[in-house]
C-alpha positions in Angstrom: 0.7 9.3 5.6 0.3 7.0 2.6 1.7 3.8 1.5 4.0 5.3 -1.2 5.9 7.3 1.5 6.6 4.0 3.8 10.2 2.8 4.0 11.2 -0.6 2.9 10.6 -3.4 5.4 8.5 -1.1 7.5 5.2 -2.3 8.9 1.9 -0.1 8.7 -1.7 -0.7 9.5 -4.1 0.3 6.8 -6.1 3.3 8.1 -8.5 3.8 4.8 -8.3 5.2 1.4 -8.3 8.7 0.0 -9.8 8.1 -3.3 -13.2 6.1 -3.6 -12.4 5.1 -7.3 -9.4 3.0 -6.4 -10.9 2.0 -3.0 -13.0 -0.6 -4.8 -10.2 -2.0 -6.7 -7.9 -2.0 -3.7 -10.6 -3.9 -1.5 -11.0 -6.4 -4.1 -7.1 -6.9 -3.8 -7.5 -7.6 -0.1 -6.4 -4.1 1.1 -8.8 -3.3 4.1 -8.6 -1.0 7.2 -7.0 -2.7 10.0 -4.9 -5.0 7.7 -0.9 -5.0 8.1 1.2 -4.0 5.1 4.9 -3.4 4.3 6.9 -2.1 1.4 9.2 -4.7 0.0 10.8 -3.0 -2.9 10.9 0.5 -4.7 11.5 0.3 -8.4 13.9 3.0 -9.7 12.8 5.9 -11.7 9.5 6.4 -9.9 8.3 3.0 -11.0 6.0 0.6 -9.0 6.3 -0.7 -5.5 6.0 -4.3 -4.2 3.8 -4.4 -1.2 3.5 -7.3 1.1 -0.3 -8.0 2.3 -0.1 -11.0 4.6 1.6 -13.8 2.6 0.8 -12.0 -0.9 3.2 -9.8 -2.7 1.5 -7.1 -4.9 3.1 -4.8 -7.2 1.3 -1.5 -7.6 1.7 1.9 -9.2 2.9 4.6 -6.8 -0.3 6.8 -7.6 -2.3 3.8 -6.4 -0.3 3.5 -3.2 -0.9 7.2 -2.6 -4.4 6.7 -2.0 -3.9 4.1 0.8 -3.7 5.8 4.0 -1.6 4.2 6.7 -0.2 4.5 9.9 3.3 3.1 11.2 2.7 -0.4 13.5 
């Protein structure tokens, strides 16, 4: 399962990344294996999603979110 498929307000644990090109960028933003995340908002018309990572709320494109592999908590 990937982050773009997660329902709103559902918690998940990051397992890894499917694209090494995005992995570096996501690691710089605090995404790493073992951290808990949740999706807070889905924008309409296939727009970006808001992801809570700890106390931080991050907006990201759905194609970026598809590279974050997760497992529901």
